[in-house]
MARKE-628908 format. One record per residue (C-alpha): residue number from 0; residue in three letters; z, y, x. Coordinates in nm, 3 decimals, always signed. Example, Ala and Ser with C-alpha at 12.3 -4.5 7.8 and 13.67 -1.06 7.14 Angstrom:
<sites>
0	ALA	+0.780	-0.450	+1.230
1	SER	+0.714	-0.106	+1.367
</sites>
This chain:
<sites>
0	HIS	-1.309	+0.806	+1.296
1	VAL	-1.509	+0.607	+1.548
2	ASP	-1.518	+0.281	+1.348
3	SER	-1.534	+0.166	+0.985
4	VAL	-1.318	+0.350	+0.732
5	THR	-1.132	+0.089	+0.528
6	HIS	-0.925	+0.292	+0.280
7	LEU	-0.893	+0.646	+0.142
8	LYS	-0.611	+0.808	-0.053
9	ALA	-0.590	+1.163	-0.191
10	VAL	-0.249	+1.328	-0.162
11	GLY	-0.266	+1.673	-0.320
12	PRO	-0.487	+1.884	-0.092
13	LEU	-0.484	+1.613	+0.177
14	ILE	-0.685	+1.295	+0.223
15	TRP	-0.543	+1.002	+0.418
16	SER	-0.796	+0.759	+0.570
17	CYS	-0.746	+0.422	+0.741
18	SER	-0.995	+0.288	+0.992
19	ASN	-1.075	-0.010	+1.208
20	ASP	-1.045	+0.232	+1.502
21	ARG	-0.667	+0.169	+1.459
22	THR	-0.595	+0.519	+1.334
23	ILE	-0.480	+0.678	+1.014
24	ARG	-0.613	+1.031	+0.982
25	VAL	-0.494	+1.310	+0.758
26	TRP	-0.763	+1.553	+0.642
27	ASP	-0.749	+1.897	+0.483
28	ALA	-0.972	+1.852	+0.179
29	LYS	-1.036	+2.227	+0.146
30	ASN	-1.160	+2.280	+0.502
31	PHE	-1.290	+1.927	+0.571
32	THR	-1.095	+1.917	+0.897
33	CYS	-0.873	+1.651	+1.048
34	ILE	-0.519	+1.790	+1.074
35	GLY	-0.346	+1.479	+1.211
36	ILE	-0.410	+1.143	+1.373
37	LEU	-0.152	+0.867	+1.336
38	GLY	-0.191	+0.584	+1.589
39	PRO	-0.265	+0.407	+1.802
40	ALA	+0.032	+0.552	+1.995
41	SER	+0.248	+0.538	+1.681
42	LEU	+0.139	+0.181	+1.605
43	LYS	+0.276	-0.134	+1.767
44	THR	-0.017	-0.267	+1.973
45	ASP	-0.381	-0.212	+2.041
46	ILE	-0.465	-0.481	+1.782
47	ASP	-0.258	-0.312	+1.511
48	PHE	-0.496	-0.147	+1.266
49	PRO	-0.441	-0.033	+0.907
50	THR	-0.568	-0.258	+0.628
51	SER	-0.437	-0.078	+0.317
52	ILE	-0.264	+0.238	+0.197
53	ALA	-0.055	+0.346	-0.103
54	GLY	+0.122	+0.661	-0.211
55	PRO	+0.232	+0.924	-0.242
56	ILE	+0.566	+0.820	-0.388
57	SER	+0.888	+1.016	-0.417
58	ILE	+1.242	+0.880	-0.417
59	GLU	+1.503	+1.022	-0.653
60	GLY	+1.755	+1.232	-0.465
61	GLU	+1.530	+1.282	-0.162
62	SER	+1.288	+1.562	-0.089
63	GLY	+0.933	+1.487	+0.012
64	GLU	+0.690	+1.208	-0.055
65	TYR	+0.601	+0.891	+0.131
66	MET	+0.292	+0.686	+0.207
67	VAL	+0.291	+0.315	+0.290
68	THR	+0.027	+0.148	+0.504
69	GLY	-0.031	-0.223	+0.554
70	HIS	-0.153	-0.351	+0.892
71	ASN	-0.327	-0.658	+1.029
72	ASN	-0.017	-0.747	+1.233
73	ASN	+0.166	-0.812	+0.900
74	TYR	+0.367	-0.488	+0.917
75	LEU	+0.417	-0.227	+0.646
76	TYR	+0.478	+0.126	+0.776
77	VAL	+0.633	+0.408	+0.574
78	TRP	+0.516	+0.761	+0.660
79	ASN	+0.636	+1.104	+0.554
80	ALA	+0.337	+1.226	+0.351
81	THR	+0.387	+1.587	+0.459
82	THR	+0.463	+1.556	+0.831
83	GLY	+0.288	+1.227	+0.910
84	ALA	+0.599	+1.095	+1.086
85	LYS	+0.659	+0.720	+1.070
86	VAL	+1.002	+0.676	+0.911
87	HIS	+1.032	+0.299	+0.856
88	GLU	+0.862	-0.031	+0.924
89	LYS	+0.896	-0.371	+0.761
90	LYS	+0.755	-0.708	+0.871
91	HIS	+0.562	-0.873	+0.586
92	SER	+0.492	-1.244	+0.531
93	SER	+0.113	-1.209	+0.560
94	LYS	-0.153	-0.945	+0.625
95	PRO	-0.133	-0.692	+0.340
96	SER	-0.480	-0.644	+0.195
97	SER	-0.392	-0.402	-0.084
98	LEU	-0.098	-0.187	-0.191
99	GLY	-0.005	-0.007	-0.511
100	PHE	+0.290	+0.197	-0.636
101	PHE	+0.454	+0.246	-0.974
102	GLN	+0.720	+0.506	-1.040
103	PHE	+0.969	+0.428	-1.318
104	SER	+1.242	+0.671	-1.414
105	ASN	+1.522	+0.415	-1.451
106	SER	+1.431	+0.146	-1.201
107	GLY	+1.281	+0.359	-0.924
108	PRO	+0.958	+0.301	-0.732
109	ILE	+0.796	-0.042	-0.726
110	LEU	+0.557	-0.148	-0.450
111	ILE	+0.291	-0.411	-0.526
112	ILE	+0.160	-0.592	-0.217
113	GLY	-0.151	-0.809	-0.230
114	SER	-0.176	-1.034	+0.076
115	GLU	-0.439	-1.247	+0.241
116	ASP	-0.228	-1.559	+0.186
117	GLY	-0.314	-1.544	-0.185
118	THR	+0.016	-1.391	-0.298
119	ILE	+0.113	-1.074	-0.478
120	GLN	+0.466	-0.949	-0.415
121	ILE	+0.659	-0.700	-0.624
122	ARG	+0.920	-0.514	-0.416
123	ASP	+1.151	-0.222	-0.478
124	PHE	+1.105	+0.090	-0.268
125	PRO	+1.237	+0.203	-0.023
126	GLY	+1.452	-0.109	+0.020
127	PHE	+1.160	-0.357	+0.017
128	ASN	+1.377	-0.608	-0.171
129	LEU	+1.162	-0.882	-0.321
130	ALA	+1.176	-0.883	-0.702
131	PHE	+0.931	-1.172	-0.731
132	GLN	+0.615	-1.322	-0.590
133	ILE	+0.303	-1.454	-0.760
134	LEU	+0.108	-1.732	-0.589
135	CYS	-0.245	-1.665	-0.708
136	SER	-0.426	-1.925	-0.502
137	PRO	-0.305	-2.235	-0.317
138	LYS	-0.280	-2.156	+0.053
139	HIS	-0.517	-2.436	+0.157
140	TYR	-0.804	-2.259	-0.018
141	GLU	-0.760	-1.948	+0.201
142	VAL	-0.886	-1.727	-0.082
143	ASN	-0.772	-1.366	-0.082
144	VAL	-0.732	-1.305	-0.454
145	ALA	-0.554	-0.974	-0.409
146	ARG	-0.796	-0.774	-0.197
147	ILE	-0.777	-0.490	-0.450
148	ILE	-0.466	-0.385	-0.643
149	LEU	-0.501	-0.114	-0.906
150	PRO	-0.186	-0.002	-1.093
151	MET	-0.243	+0.102	-1.455
152	VAL	-0.013	+0.323	-1.660
153	LEU	-0.009	+0.229	-2.027
154	ALA	+0.243	+0.312	-2.300
155	GLY	+0.555	+0.099	-2.322
156	PRO	+0.806	-0.066	-2.090
157	ALA	+0.551	-0.298	-1.927
158	LEU	+0.383	-0.270	-1.589
159	TYR	+0.012	-0.351	-1.578
160	PHE	-0.201	-0.391	-1.271
161	ILE	-0.539	-0.534	-1.186
162	SER	-0.616	-0.759	-0.891
163	ALA	-0.953	-0.868	-0.758
164	GLY	-1.054	-1.062	-0.454
165	ASP	-1.270	-1.312	-0.272
166	ASP	-1.261	-1.562	-0.560
167	ALA	-1.494	-1.332	-0.763
168	MET	-1.227	-1.291	-1.032
169	VAL	-1.069	-0.979	-1.177
170	ARG	-0.722	-1.037	-1.320
171	ILE	-0.508	-0.813	-1.538
172	TRP	-0.134	-0.867	-1.492
173	LYS	+0.143	-0.758	-1.728
174	LEU	+0.502	-0.747	-1.607
175	GLU	+0.786	-0.689	-1.849
176	LEU	+1.062	-0.473	-1.704
177	GLU	+1.408	-0.514	-1.854
178	ASN	+1.552	-0.176	-1.753
179	ALA	+1.240	+0.042	-1.751
</sites>
């Protein structure tokens, strides 16, 4: 990269990195070499740079795994984790600052999106249908309370995740899932 690295994600023997240089790079962890550069040609504009990354996640009935990146132009991009090809994009309500995935056997993948507007959204994947939204901070305070999202796997049918942000608070969230 030629600018600040903002996020890292290990995917088996690969490492995905996001940078303010508007690229997402895929690295071979064994050889410490860059094996692919995604963007800026694959991104929408020269101001479109990645702000967050989540994955890998698999979808029942499909082969392969996917990565999701959030971008400062309010888009979420879905990438094939093996080939690096962009396979889908979705406009989001605000700049995604953090992403997290949960995989449940009965209900399928769940994507958690922390945004700079002070909200956390829970969406299904790959459909991006909104299950619900949490307003963590009134918009007029302009506090990003979901800068970091960390999914936690604990026993039972509940989903736990941690959020932290500019308000100097760490929050633990518990979501009960009816069909998990």
